[in-house]
Biopython code that builds the backbone (N, CA, C, O; Angstrom):
import numpy as np
from Bio.PDB.StructureBuilder import StructureBuilder

atoms = [
    (1, "MET", "N", (86.570, 89.699, 119.670)),
    (1, "MET", "CA", (87.466, 88.767, 119.048)),
    (1, "MET", "C", (86.775, 88.168, 117.821)),
    (1, "MET", "O", (85.596, 87.816, 117.870)),
    (2, "ILE", "N", (87.520, 88.059, 116.726)),
    (2, "ILE", "CA", (86.981, 87.520, 115.482)),
    (2, "ILE", "C", (87.504, 86.099, 115.285)),
    (2, "ILE", "O", (88.694, 85.824, 115.442)),
    (3, "TYR", "N", (86.589, 85.217, 114.942)),
    (3, "TYR", "CA", (86.928, 83.839, 114.601)),
    (3, "TYR", "C", (86.399, 83.556, 113.207)),
    (3, "TYR", "O", (85.567, 84.300, 112.689)),
    (4, "ILE", "N", (86.877, 82.487, 112.605)),
    (4, "ILE", "CA", (86.331, 82.064, 111.318)),
    (4, "ILE", "C", (85.991, 80.583, 111.408)),
    (4, "ILE", "O", (86.641, 79.816, 112.118)),
    (5, "LYS", "N", (84.948, 80.201, 110.664)),
    (5, "LYS", "CA", (84.533, 78.801, 110.687)),
    (5, "LYS", "C", (83.820, 78.456, 109.390)),
    (5, "LYS", "O", (83.056, 79.253, 108.846)),
    (6, "ARG", "N", (84.083, 77.269, 108.917)),
    (6, "ARG", "CA", (83.416, 76.771, 107.718)),
    (6, "ARG", "C", (81.991, 76.363, 108.081)),
    (6, "ARG", "O", (81.771, 75.704, 109.097)),
    (7, "ILE", "N", (81.044, 76.745, 107.270)),
    (7, "ILE", "CA", (79.633, 76.497, 107.578)),
    (7, "ILE", "C", (79.298, 75.013, 107.640)),
    (7, "ILE", "O", (78.327, 74.625, 108.289)),
    (8, "TYR", "N", (80.087, 74.182, 106.975)),
    (8, "TYR", "CA", (79.827, 72.745, 106.955)),
    (8, "TYR", "C", (80.369, 72.040, 108.203)),
    (8, "TYR", "O", (80.094, 70.859, 108.414)),
    (9, "ASP", "N", (81.134, 72.757, 109.028)),
    (9, "ASP", "CA", (81.626, 72.197, 110.284)),
    (9, "ASP", "C", (80.529, 72.301, 111.340)),
    (9, "ASP", "O", (79.641, 73.148, 111.251)),
    (10, "LYS", "N", (80.604, 71.434, 112.330)),
    (10, "LYS", "CA", (79.560, 71.380, 113.361)),
    (10, "LYS", "C", (79.462, 72.700, 114.134)),
    (10, "LYS", "O", (80.467, 73.253, 114.580)),
    (11, "TYR", "N", (78.238, 73.183, 114.278)),
    (11, "TYR", "CA", (77.953, 74.409, 115.027)),
    (11, "TYR", "C", (78.052, 74.157, 116.530)),
    (11, "TYR", "O", (77.644, 73.108, 117.028)),
    (12, "THR", "N", (78.603, 75.141, 117.239)),
    (12, "THR", "CA", (78.571, 75.126, 118.702)),
    (12, "THR", "C", (78.137, 76.515, 119.180)),
    (12, "THR", "O", (78.529, 77.517, 118.582)),
    (13, "PRO", "N", (77.339, 76.590, 120.237)),
    (13, "PRO", "CA", (76.850, 77.888, 120.732)),
    (13, "PRO", "C", (77.967, 78.831, 121.187)),
    (13, "PRO", "O", (77.755, 80.041, 121.263)),
    (14, "GLU", "N", (79.142, 78.296, 121.486)),
    (14, "GLU", "CA", (80.265, 79.119, 121.952)),
    (14, "GLU", "C", (80.843, 80.017, 120.862)),
    (14, "GLU", "O", (81.729, 80.826, 121.136)),
    (15, "GLU", "N", (80.360, 79.887, 119.646)),
    (15, "GLU", "CA", (80.899, 80.666, 118.528)),
    (15, "GLU", "C", (80.469, 82.126, 118.556)),
    (15, "GLU", "O", (80.973, 82.932, 117.774)),
    (16, "GLY", "N", (79.565, 82.471, 119.427)),
    (16, "GLY", "CA", (79.143, 83.858, 119.524)),
    (16, "GLY", "C", (78.237, 84.268, 118.376)),
    (16, "GLY", "O", (77.454, 83.465, 117.870)),
    (17, "PHE", "N", (78.352, 85.525, 117.971)),
    (17, "PHE", "CA", (77.527, 86.103, 116.908)),
    (17, "PHE", "C", (78.083, 85.639, 115.561)),
    (17, "PHE", "O", (79.224, 85.944, 115.215)),
    (18, "ARG", "N", (77.269, 84.900, 114.808)),
    (18, "ARG", "CA", (77.736, 84.309, 113.543)),
    (18, "ARG", "C", (77.284, 85.147, 112.350)),
    (18, "ARG", "O", (76.099, 85.435, 112.177)),
    (19, "VAL", "N", (78.265, 85.529, 111.536)),
    (19, "VAL", "CA", (78.004, 86.347, 110.354)),
    (19, "VAL", "C", (78.427, 85.571, 109.111)),
    (19, "VAL", "O", (79.600, 85.231, 108.955)),
    (20, "LEU", "N", (77.482, 85.296, 108.237)),
    (20, "LEU", "CA", (77.806, 84.666, 106.961)),
    (20, "LEU", "C", (78.376, 85.743, 106.055)),
    (20, "LEU", "O", (77.713, 86.742, 105.777)),
    (21, "VAL", "N", (79.603, 85.543, 105.594)),
    (21, "VAL", "CA", (80.292, 86.555, 104.786)),
    (21, "VAL", "C", (80.488, 86.053, 103.351)),
    (21, "VAL", "O", (81.552, 86.224, 102.757)),
    (22, "GLU", "N", (79.454, 85.442, 102.822)),
    (22, "GLU", "CA", (79.442, 84.912, 101.456)),
    (22, "GLU", "C", (78.354, 85.618, 100.663)),
    (22, "GLU", "O", (77.306, 85.968, 101.206)),
    (23, "ARG", "N", (78.604, 85.822, 99.391)),
    (23, "ARG", "CA", (77.607, 86.453, 98.523)),
    (23, "ARG", "C", (76.453, 85.483, 98.214)),
    (23, "ARG", "O", (75.303, 85.899, 98.078)),
    (24, "LEU", "N", (76.775, 84.198, 98.108)),
    (24, "LEU", "CA", (75.779, 83.178, 97.787)),
    (24, "LEU", "C", (75.527, 82.298, 99.007)),
    (24, "LEU", "O", (76.451, 81.997, 99.764)),
    (25, "TRP", "N", (74.278, 81.891, 99.194)),
    (25, "TRP", "CA", (73.969, 80.992, 100.311)),
    (25, "TRP", "C", (74.620, 79.631, 100.034)),
    (25, "TRP", "O", (74.525, 79.122, 98.917)),
    (26, "PRO", "N", (75.273, 79.044, 101.026)),
    (26, "PRO", "CA", (75.973, 77.764, 100.835)),
    (26, "PRO", "C", (75.025, 76.626, 100.445)),
    (26, "PRO", "O", (73.928, 76.493, 100.988)),
    (27, "ARG", "N", (75.472, 75.825, 99.506)),
    (27, "ARG", "CA", (74.673, 74.697, 99.025)),
    (27, "ARG", "C", (74.460, 73.664, 100.120)),
    (27, "ARG", "O", (75.360, 73.355, 100.900)),
    (28, "GLY", "N", (73.250, 73.144, 100.152)),
    (28, "GLY", "CA", (72.944, 72.039, 101.037)),
    (28, "GLY", "C", (72.789, 72.398, 102.505)),
    (28, "GLY", "O", (72.688, 71.506, 103.347)),
    (29, "ILE", "N", (72.769, 73.678, 102.828)),
    (29, "ILE", "CA", (72.638, 74.110, 104.222)),
    (29, "ILE", "C", (71.315, 74.854, 104.388)),
    (29, "ILE", "O", (71.062, 75.851, 103.712)),
    (30, "SER", "N", (70.481, 74.360, 105.288)),
    (30, "SER", "CA", (69.220, 75.055, 105.562)),
    (30, "SER", "C", (69.495, 76.245, 106.476)),
    (30, "SER", "O", (70.520, 76.295, 107.156)),
    (31, "LYS", "N", (68.589, 77.178, 106.485)),
    (31, "LYS", "CA", (68.738, 78.352, 107.351)),
    (31, "LYS", "C", (68.774, 77.927, 108.825)),
    (31, "LYS", "O", (69.510, 78.513, 109.618)),
    (32, "GLU", "N", (67.989, 76.918, 109.190)),
    (32, "GLU", "CA", (67.969, 76.441, 110.576)),
    (32, "GLU", "C", (69.307, 75.811, 110.967)),
    (32, "GLU", "O", (69.826, 76.067, 112.053)),
    (33, "LYS", "N", (69.851, 74.999, 110.089)),
    (33, "LYS", "CA", (71.105, 74.302, 110.378)),
    (33, "LYS", "C", (72.297, 75.264, 110.395)),
    (33, "LYS", "O", (73.307, 74.994, 111.046)),
    (34, "ALA", "N", (72.179, 76.363, 109.694)),
    (34, "ALA", "CA", (73.296, 77.303, 109.564)),
    (34, "ALA", "C", (73.575, 78.089, 110.841)),
    (34, "ALA", "O", (74.721, 78.454, 111.106)),
    (35, "HIS", "N", (72.540, 78.352, 111.629)),
    (35, "HIS", "CA", (72.690, 79.141, 112.861)),
    (35, "HIS", "C", (73.380, 80.483, 112.578)),
    (35, "HIS", "O", (74.326, 80.863, 113.268)),
    (36, "ILE", "N", (72.896, 81.183, 111.564)),
    (36, "ILE", "CA", (73.471, 82.466, 111.169)),
    (36, "ILE", "C", (72.667, 83.593, 111.815)),
    (36, "ILE", "O", (71.440, 83.625, 111.722)),
    (37, "ASP", "N", (73.370, 84.513, 112.467)),
    (37, "ASP", "CA", (72.711, 85.677, 113.068)),
    (37, "ASP", "C", (72.526, 86.799, 112.059)),
    (37, "ASP", "O", (71.564, 87.563, 112.141)),
    (38, "LEU", "N", (73.451, 86.899, 111.102)),
    (38, "LEU", "CA", (73.393, 87.964, 110.103)),
    (38, "LEU", "C", (74.094, 87.496, 108.836)),
    (38, "LEU", "O", (75.178, 86.915, 108.889)),
    (39, "TRP", "N", (73.466, 87.753, 107.703)),
    (39, "TRP", "CA", (74.073, 87.430, 106.411)),
    (39, "TRP", "C", (74.490, 88.740, 105.765)),
    (39, "TRP", "O", (73.640, 89.541, 105.375)),
    (40, "MET", "N", (75.794, 88.961, 105.652)),
    (40, "MET", "CA", (76.319, 90.193, 105.052)),
    (40, "MET", "C", (76.869, 89.882, 103.662)),
    (40, "MET", "O", (78.082, 89.875, 103.452)),
    (41, "LYS", "N", (75.970, 89.627, 102.723)),
    (41, "LYS", "CA", (76.408, 89.243, 101.384)),
    (41, "LYS", "C", (77.136, 90.368, 100.663)),
    (41, "LYS", "O", (77.967, 90.109, 99.792)),
    (42, "ASP", "N", (76.835, 91.618, 101.014)),
    (42, "ASP", "CA", (77.474, 92.738, 100.322)),
    (42, "ASP", "C", (78.893, 93.013, 100.796)),
    (42, "ASP", "O", (79.579, 93.862, 100.227)),
    (43, "ILE", "N", (79.345, 92.307, 101.833)),
    (43, "ILE", "CA", (80.731, 92.463, 102.274)),
    (43, "ILE", "C", (81.633, 91.428, 101.598)),
    (43, "ILE", "O", (82.858, 91.524, 101.663)),
    (44, "ALA", "N", (81.025, 90.454, 100.960)),
    (44, "ALA", "CA", (81.780, 89.413, 100.257)),
    (44, "ALA", "C", (82.446, 90.000, 99.013)),
    (44, "ALA", "O", (82.024, 91.042, 98.512)),
    (45, "PRO", "N", (83.484, 89.333, 98.520)),
    (45, "PRO", "CA", (84.111, 89.806, 97.280)),
    (45, "PRO", "C", (83.094, 89.846, 96.139)),
    (45, "PRO", "O", (82.131, 89.079, 96.119)),
    (46, "SER", "N", (83.325, 90.740, 95.206)),
    (46, "SER", "CA", (82.447, 90.824, 94.039)),
    (46, "SER", "C", (82.473, 89.489, 93.288)),
    (46, "SER", "O", (83.412, 88.703, 93.419)),
    (47, "THR", "N", (81.439, 89.258, 92.513)),
    (47, "THR", "CA", (81.371, 88.031, 91.713)),
    (47, "THR", "C", (82.585, 87.930, 90.799)),
    (47, "THR", "O", (83.151, 86.849, 90.632)),
    (48, "GLU", "N", (82.983, 89.048, 90.211)),
    (48, "GLU", "CA", (84.129, 89.045, 89.305)),
    (48, "GLU", "C", (85.410, 88.643, 90.035)),
    (48, "GLU", "O", (86.183, 87.826, 89.535)),
    (49, "LEU", "N", (85.630, 89.218, 91.213)),
    (49, "LEU", "CA", (86.836, 88.896, 91.977)),
    (49, "LEU", "C", (86.802, 87.448, 92.449)),
    (49, "LEU", "O", (87.819, 86.756, 92.392)),
    (50, "ARG", "N", (85.663, 86.989, 92.908)),
    (50, "ARG", "CA", (85.536, 85.599, 93.374)),
    (50, "ARG", "C", (85.842, 84.616, 92.249)),
    (50, "ARG", "O", (86.556, 83.634, 92.452)),
    (51, "LYS", "N", (85.299, 84.885, 91.064)),
    (51, "LYS", "CA", (85.549, 83.997, 89.922)),
    (51, "LYS", "C", (87.009, 84.056, 89.490)),
    (51, "LYS", "O", (87.599, 83.029, 89.153)),
    (52, "TRP", "N", (87.598, 85.260, 89.499)),
    (52, "TRP", "CA", (89.007, 85.394, 89.120)),
    (52, "TRP", "C", (89.894, 84.600, 90.078)),
    (52, "TRP", "O", (90.775, 83.862, 89.635)),
    (53, "PHE", "N", (89.672, 84.742, 91.368)),
    (53, "PHE", "CA", (90.491, 84.057, 92.378)),
    (53, "PHE", "C", (90.347, 82.543, 92.271)),
    (53, "PHE", "O", (91.348, 81.827, 92.247)),
    (54, "ASN", "N", (89.123, 82.056, 92.208)),
    (54, "ASN", "CA", (88.844, 80.638, 92.029)),
    (54, "ASN", "C", (89.584, 79.754, 93.040)),
    (54, "ASN", "O", (89.869, 78.591, 92.754)),
    (55, "HIS", "N", (89.895, 80.298, 94.215)),
    (55, "HIS", "CA", (90.590, 79.586, 95.294)),
    (55, "HIS", "C", (91.918, 78.984, 94.846)),
    (55, "HIS", "O", (92.304, 77.902, 95.289)),
    (56, "GLU", "N", (92.613, 79.701, 93.959)),
    (56, "GLU", "CA", (93.942, 79.281, 93.510)),
    (56, "GLU", "C", (94.969, 79.931, 94.428)),
    (56, "GLU", "O", (95.101, 81.155, 94.465)),
    (57, "ASP", "N", (95.691, 79.099, 95.165)),
    (57, "ASP", "CA", (96.627, 79.593, 96.178)),
    (57, "ASP", "C", (97.626, 80.611, 95.635)),
    (57, "ASP", "O", (97.983, 81.559, 96.335)),
    (58, "GLU", "N", (98.075, 80.428, 94.415)),
    (58, "GLU", "CA", (99.077, 81.339, 93.854)),
    (58, "GLU", "C", (98.518, 82.747, 93.608)),
    (58, "GLU", "O", (99.287, 83.688, 93.412)),
    (59, "LYS", "N", (97.218, 82.895, 93.616)),
    (59, "LYS", "CA", (96.587, 84.206, 93.434)),
    (59, "LYS", "C", (96.241, 84.875, 94.766)),
    (59, "LYS", "O", (95.690, 85.976, 94.769)),
    (60, "TRP", "N", (96.549, 84.240, 95.889)),
    (60, "TRP", "CA", (96.113, 84.704, 97.204)),
    (60, "TRP", "C", (96.505, 86.148, 97.500)),
    (60, "TRP", "O", (95.646, 86.960, 97.844)),
    (61, "GLU", "N", (97.780, 86.477, 97.372)),
    (61, "GLU", "CA", (98.229, 87.834, 97.728)),
    (61, "GLU", "C", (97.540, 88.893, 96.880)),
    (61, "GLU", "O", (97.133, 89.935, 97.395)),
    (62, "GLU", "N", (97.408, 88.636, 95.599)),
    (62, "GLU", "CA", (96.735, 89.592, 94.721)),
    (62, "GLU", "C", (95.243, 89.668, 95.044)),
    (62, "GLU", "O", (94.648, 90.744, 94.980)),
    (63, "PHE", "N", (94.646, 88.543, 95.388)),
    (63, "PHE", "CA", (93.238, 88.526, 95.800)),
    (63, "PHE", "C", (93.029, 89.424, 97.013)),
    (63, "PHE", "O", (92.096, 90.227, 97.040)),
    (64, "VAL", "N", (93.894, 89.292, 98.019)),
    (64, "VAL", "CA", (93.761, 90.098, 99.239)),
    (64, "VAL", "C", (93.879, 91.583, 98.903)),
    (64, "VAL", "O", (93.118, 92.395, 99.429)),
    (65, "LYS", "N", (94.819, 91.944, 98.038)),
    (65, "LYS", "CA", (94.971, 93.352, 97.631)),
    (65, "LYS", "C", (93.700, 93.863, 96.956)),
    (65, "LYS", "O", (93.193, 94.934, 97.290)),
    (66, "ARG", "N", (93.195, 93.087, 96.008)),
    (66, "ARG", "CA", (91.996, 93.506, 95.274)),
    (66, "ARG", "C", (90.763, 93.567, 96.185)),
    (66, "ARG", "O", (89.933, 94.468, 96.062)),
    (67, "TYR", "N", (90.658, 92.614, 97.085)),
    (67, "TYR", "CA", (89.525, 92.587, 98.020)),
    (67, "TYR", "C", (89.593, 93.778, 98.972)),
    (67, "TYR", "O", (88.568, 94.380, 99.291)),
    (68, "THR", "N", (90.783, 94.114, 99.420)),
    (68, "THR", "CA", (90.969, 95.278, 100.293)),
    (68, "THR", "C", (90.514, 96.550, 99.580)),
    (68, "THR", "O", (89.862, 97.404, 100.181)),
    (69, "ILE", "N", (90.854, 96.673, 98.316)),
    (69, "ILE", "CA", (90.434, 97.836, 97.526)),
    (69, "ILE", "C", (88.910, 97.869, 97.410)),
    (69, "ILE", "O", (88.296, 98.924, 97.569)),
    (70, "GLU", "N", (88.303, 96.718, 97.133)),
    (70, "GLU", "CA", (86.836, 96.666, 97.062)),
    (70, "GLU", "C", (86.203, 97.113, 98.380)),
    (70, "GLU", "O", (85.223, 97.858, 98.383)),
    (71, "LEU", "N", (86.757, 96.663, 99.477)),
    (71, "LEU", "CA", (86.184, 96.992, 100.783)),
    (71, "LEU", "C", (86.365, 98.455, 101.161)),
    (71, "LEU", "O", (85.593, 98.989, 101.957)),
    (72, "SER", "N", (87.372, 99.103, 100.600)),
    (72, "SER", "CA", (87.618, 100.504, 100.959)),
    (72, "SER", "C", (86.445, 101.402, 100.568)),
    (72, "SER", "O", (86.253, 102.462, 101.164)),
    (73, "GLY", "N", (85.676, 100.995, 99.590)),
    (73, "GLY", "CA", (84.512, 101.776, 99.188)),
    (73, "GLY", "C", (83.193, 101.166, 99.632)),
    (73, "GLY", "O", (82.133, 101.544, 99.132)),
    (74, "ASN", "N", (83.249, 100.227, 100.567)),
    (74, "ASN", "CA", (82.060, 99.487, 100.978)),
    (74, "ASN", "C", (81.612, 99.931, 102.370)),
    (74, "ASN", "O", (82.347, 99.766, 103.344)),
    (75, "GLU", "N", (80.419, 100.489, 102.462)),
    (75, "GLU", "CA", (79.920, 100.971, 103.759)),
    (75, "GLU", "C", (79.653, 99.830, 104.745)),
    (75, "GLU", "O", (79.554, 100.069, 105.948)),
    (76, "GLU", "N", (79.535, 98.608, 104.258)),
    (76, "GLU", "CA", (79.287, 97.461, 105.136)),
    (76, "GLU", "C", (80.462, 97.204, 106.082)),
    (76, "GLU", "O", (80.273, 96.629, 107.154)),
    (77, "ILE", "N", (81.658, 97.618, 105.704)),
    (77, "ILE", "CA", (82.826, 97.380, 106.564)),
    (77, "ILE", "C", (82.658, 98.112, 107.896)),
    (77, "ILE", "O", (83.051, 97.592, 108.940)),
    (78, "GLY", "N", (82.085, 99.299, 107.866)),
    (78, "GLY", "CA", (81.824, 100.039, 109.104)),
    (78, "GLY", "C", (80.821, 99.321, 109.987)),
    (78, "GLY", "O", (80.981, 99.265, 111.206)),
    (79, "LYS", "N", (79.779, 98.768, 109.363)),
    (79, "LYS", "CA", (78.776, 98.006, 110.116)),
    (79, "LYS", "C", (79.404, 96.762, 110.739)),
    (79, "LYS", "O", (79.102, 96.404, 111.877)),
    (80, "LEU", "N", (80.274, 96.114, 109.986)),
    (80, "LEU", "CA", (80.930, 94.912, 110.494)),
    (80, "LEU", "C", (81.853, 95.243, 111.658)),
    (80, "LEU", "O", (81.896, 94.506, 112.643)),
    (81, "LYS", "N", (82.584, 96.332, 111.554)),
    (81, "LYS", "CA", (83.464, 96.750, 112.654)),
    (81, "LYS", "C", (82.653, 97.046, 113.916)),
    (81, "LYS", "O", (83.095, 96.733, 115.021)),
    (82, "GLU", "N", (81.477, 97.644, 113.761)),
    (82, "GLU", "CA", (80.605, 97.910, 114.909)),
    (82, "GLU", "C", (80.131, 96.607, 115.557)),
    (82, "GLU", "O", (80.085, 96.497, 116.783)),
    (83, "LEU", "N", (79.783, 95.632, 114.736)),
    (83, "LEU", "CA", (79.363, 94.330, 115.270)),
    (83, "LEU", "C", (80.475, 93.687, 116.092)),
    (83, "LEU", "O", (80.230, 93.106, 117.149)),
    (84, "VAL", "N", (81.690, 93.802, 115.592)),
    (84, "VAL", "CA", (82.839, 93.225, 116.296)),
    (84, "VAL", "C", (83.029, 93.912, 117.647)),
    (84, "VAL", "O", (83.391, 93.265, 118.630)),
    (85, "LYS", "N", (82.787, 95.217, 117.694)),
    (85, "LYS", "CA", (82.906, 95.947, 118.963)),
    (85, "LYS", "C", (81.774, 95.587, 119.930)),
    (85, "LYS", "O", (81.985, 95.535, 121.142)),
    (86, "GLU", "N", (80.576, 95.338, 119.395)),
    (86, "GLU", "CA", (79.395, 95.058, 120.219)),
    (86, "GLU", "C", (79.401, 93.671, 120.851)),
    (86, "GLU", "O", (78.854, 93.480, 121.937)),
    (87, "HIS", "N", (80.013, 92.710, 120.181)),
    (87, "HIS", "CA", (79.947, 91.317, 120.623)),
    (87, "HIS", "C", (81.318, 90.818, 121.074)),
    (87, "HIS", "O", (82.340, 91.144, 120.470)),
    (88, "THR", "N", (81.324, 90.026, 122.142)),
    (88, "THR", "CA", (82.569, 89.460, 122.652)),
    (88, "THR", "C", (83.216, 88.549, 121.620)),
    (88, "THR", "O", (84.431, 88.582, 121.423)),
    (89, "LYS", "N", (82.396, 87.735, 120.966)),
    (89, "LYS", "CA", (82.868, 86.810, 119.936)),
    (89, "LYS", "C", (82.039, 87.008, 118.682)),
    (89, "LYS", "O", (80.809, 87.014, 118.730)),
    (90, "VAL", "N", (82.727, 87.171, 117.555)),
    (90, "VAL", "CA", (82.068, 87.211, 116.254)),
    (90, "VAL", "C", (82.756, 86.165, 115.389)),
    (90, "VAL", "O", (83.983, 86.132, 115.293)),
    (91, "THR", "N", (81.957, 85.317, 114.764)),
    (91, "THR", "CA", (82.510, 84.291, 113.886)),
    (91, "THR", "C", (82.095, 84.596, 112.460)),
    (91, "THR", "O", (80.909, 84.672, 112.142)),
    (92, "PHE", "N", (83.111, 84.772, 111.591)),
    (92, "PHE", "CA", (82.857, 84.938, 110.166)),
    (92, "PHE", "C", (82.693, 83.534, 109.588)),
    (92, "PHE", "O", (83.613, 82.719, 109.652)),
    (93, "VAL", "N", (81.539, 83.262, 109.035)),
    (93, "VAL", "CA", (81.225, 81.938, 108.507)),
    (93, "VAL", "C", (81.372, 81.966, 106.989)),
    (93, "VAL", "O", (80.896, 82.884, 106.322)),
    (94, "TYR", "N", (82.040, 80.940, 106.456)),
    (94, "TYR", "CA", (82.315, 80.855, 105.021)),
    (94, "TYR", "C", (82.023, 79.439, 104.539)),
    (94, "TYR", "O", (81.777, 78.545, 105.348)),
    (95, "SER", "N", (82.050, 79.233, 103.223)),
    (95, "SER", "CA", (81.746, 77.903, 102.688)),
    (95, "SER", "C", (82.889, 77.277, 101.898)),
    (95, "SER", "O", (82.798, 76.102, 101.541)),
    (96, "ALA", "N", (83.935, 77.994, 101.616)),
    (96, "ALA", "CA", (85.034, 77.477, 100.790)),
    (96, "ALA", "C", (85.685, 76.247, 101.415)),
    (96, "ALA", "O", (85.690, 76.088, 102.635)),
    (97, "ARG", "N", (86.228, 75.389, 100.574)),
    (97, "ARG", "CA", (86.935, 74.200, 101.067)),
    (97, "ARG", "C", (88.307, 74.556, 101.623)),
    (97, "ARG", "O", (88.782, 73.939, 102.577)),
    (98, "ASN", "N", (88.933, 75.551, 101.022)),
    (98, "ASN", "CA", (90.283, 75.942, 101.426)),
    (98, "ASN", "C", (90.196, 76.748, 102.723)),
    (98, "ASN", "O", (89.671, 77.862, 102.732)),
    (99, "VAL", "N", (90.713, 76.184, 103.813)),
    (99, "VAL", "CA", (90.583, 76.846, 105.114)),
    (99, "VAL", "C", (91.622, 77.940, 105.334)),
    (99, "VAL", "O", (91.460, 78.764, 106.234)),
    (100, "GLU", "N", (92.677, 77.966, 104.537)),
    (100, "GLU", "CA", (93.733, 78.973, 104.697)),
    (100, "GLU", "C", (93.569, 80.167, 103.776)),
    (100, "GLU", "O", (93.907, 81.291, 104.148)),
    (101, "HIS", "N", (93.058, 79.937, 102.587)),
    (101, "HIS", "CA", (92.946, 80.994, 101.584)),
    (101, "HIS", "C", (91.498, 81.127, 101.129)),
    (101, "HIS", "O", (91.084, 80.532, 100.134)),
    (102, "ASN", "N", (90.737, 81.921, 101.880)),
    (102, "ASN", "CA", (89.347, 82.183, 101.514)),
    (102, "ASN", "C", (88.995, 83.607, 101.937)),
    (102, "ASN", "O", (89.751, 84.252, 102.664)),
    (103, "SER", "N", (87.864, 84.083, 101.486)),
    (103, "SER", "CA", (87.504, 85.481, 101.739)),
    (103, "SER", "C", (87.294, 85.790, 103.220)),
    (103, "SER", "O", (87.525, 86.924, 103.640)),
    (104, "ALA", "N", (86.866, 84.821, 104.018)),
    (104, "ALA", "CA", (86.684, 85.068, 105.459)),
    (104, "ALA", "C", (88.026, 85.309, 106.144)),
    (104, "ALA", "O", (88.130, 86.167, 107.020)),
    (105, "VAL", "N", (89.043, 84.563, 105.754)),
    (105, "VAL", "CA", (90.391, 84.764, 106.302)),
    (105, "VAL", "C", (90.878, 86.163, 105.937)),
    (105, "VAL", "O", (91.391, 86.896, 106.782)),
    (106, "ALA", "N", (90.708, 86.521, 104.664)),
    (106, "ALA", "CA", (91.131, 87.849, 104.210)),
    (106, "ALA", "C", (90.362, 88.940, 104.951)),
    (106, "ALA", "O", (90.955, 89.921, 105.400)),
    (107, "LEU", "N", (89.061, 88.775, 105.080)),
    (107, "LEU", "CA", (88.225, 89.774, 105.749)),
    (107, "LEU", "C", (88.627, 89.940, 107.211)),
    (107, "LEU", "O", (88.708, 91.065, 107.703)),
    (108, "LYS", "N", (88.876, 88.855, 107.899)),
    (108, "LYS", "CA", (89.314, 88.915, 109.301)),
    (108, "LYS", "C", (90.602, 89.723, 109.411)),
    (108, "LYS", "O", (90.718, 90.600, 110.267)),
    (109, "ASN", "N", (91.567, 89.427, 108.545)),
    (109, "ASN", "CA", (92.842, 90.152, 108.570)),
    (109, "ASN", "C", (92.654, 91.631, 108.251)),
    (109, "ASN", "O", (93.293, 92.486, 108.864)),
    (110, "ILE", "N", (91.788, 91.932, 107.303)),
    (110, "ILE", "CA", (91.533, 93.322, 106.922)),
    (110, "ILE", "C", (90.883, 94.080, 108.081)),
    (110, "ILE", "O", (91.315, 95.183, 108.417)),
    (111, "VAL", "N", (89.855, 93.501, 108.690)),
    (111, "VAL", "CA", (89.160, 94.161, 109.807)),
    (111, "VAL", "C", (90.114, 94.362, 110.981)),
    (111, "VAL", "O", (90.130, 95.436, 111.583)),
    (112, "GLU", "N", (90.898, 93.357, 111.309)),
    (112, "GLU", "CA", (91.855, 93.485, 112.415)),
    (112, "GLU", "C", (92.934, 94.512, 112.096)),
    (112, "GLU", "O", (93.396, 95.219, 112.992)),
    (113, "SER", "N", (93.337, 94.603, 110.847)),
    (113, "SER", "CA", (94.328, 95.596, 110.429)),
    (113, "SER", "C", (93.768, 97.009, 110.556)),
    (113, "SER", "O", (94.464, 97.919, 111.008)),
    (114, "ILE", "N", (92.521, 97.191, 110.160)),
    (114, "ILE", "CA", (91.869, 98.502, 110.283)),
    (114, "ILE", "C", (91.809, 98.900, 111.750)),
    (114, "ILE", "O", (92.136, 100.034, 112.101)),
    (115, "ASP", "N", (91.394, 97.974, 112.608)),
    (115, "ASP", "CA", (91.288, 98.261, 114.039)),
    (115, "ASP", "C", (92.635, 98.605, 114.649)),
    (115, "ASP", "O", (92.710, 99.481, 115.511)),
    (116, "SER", "N", (93.700, 97.939, 114.223)),
    (116, "SER", "CA", (95.016, 98.224, 114.799)),
    (116, "SER", "C", (95.524, 99.598, 114.364)),
    (116, "SER", "O", (96.287, 100.232, 115.093)),
    (117, "HIS", "N", (95.113, 100.062, 113.187)),
    (117, "HIS", "CA", (95.512, 101.396, 112.733)),
    (117, "HIS", "C", (94.723, 102.495, 113.440)),
    (117, "HIS", "O", (95.201, 103.621, 113.577)),
    (118, "ILE", "N", (93.510, 102.160, 113.888)),
    (118, "ILE", "CA", (92.662, 103.140, 114.567)),
    (118, "ILE", "C", (93.045, 103.260, 116.034)),
    (118, "ILE", "O", (93.041, 104.356, 116.596)),
    (119, "SER", "N", (93.378, 102.123, 116.656)),
    (119, "SER", "CA", (93.677, 102.099, 118.101)),
    (119, "SER", "C", (94.918, 102.874, 118.447)),
    (119, "SER", "O", (95.296, 102.945, 119.616)),
]
sb = StructureBuilder()
sb.init_structure("model")
sb.init_model(0)
sb.init_chain("A")
sb.init_seg("    ")
for serial, (resi, resn, name, xyz) in enumerate(atoms, 1):
    if name == "N":
        sb.init_residue(resn, " ", resi, " ")
    sb.init_atom(name, np.array(xyz, "f"), 0.0, 1.0, " ", f" {name:<3s}", serial, name[0])
structure = sb.get_structure()
């Protein structure tokens, strides 16, 4: 099962295997406080796509399309899918303020969509 959580929210051990899915390390968070099991910076949107999106809600659908295209050529997606299969709970950790429209939400939907097409 995949969950998402903002890195600035309080950590709980029940979150399972925590994967930071950001290209840049979140400001003001120490490695100890983050409780990150794996940092997959190469699965995050490209710098160009992240800057273009700029967390503008009206760009959300186009962002998801572009991010999906980026991931189609990214070998990290296979590694991430394996992690999801290996662990009962995987939490995609992100730093954006917008809890509805961020790359972790998009990534969760993309990974779950891939799995539903394979099953």
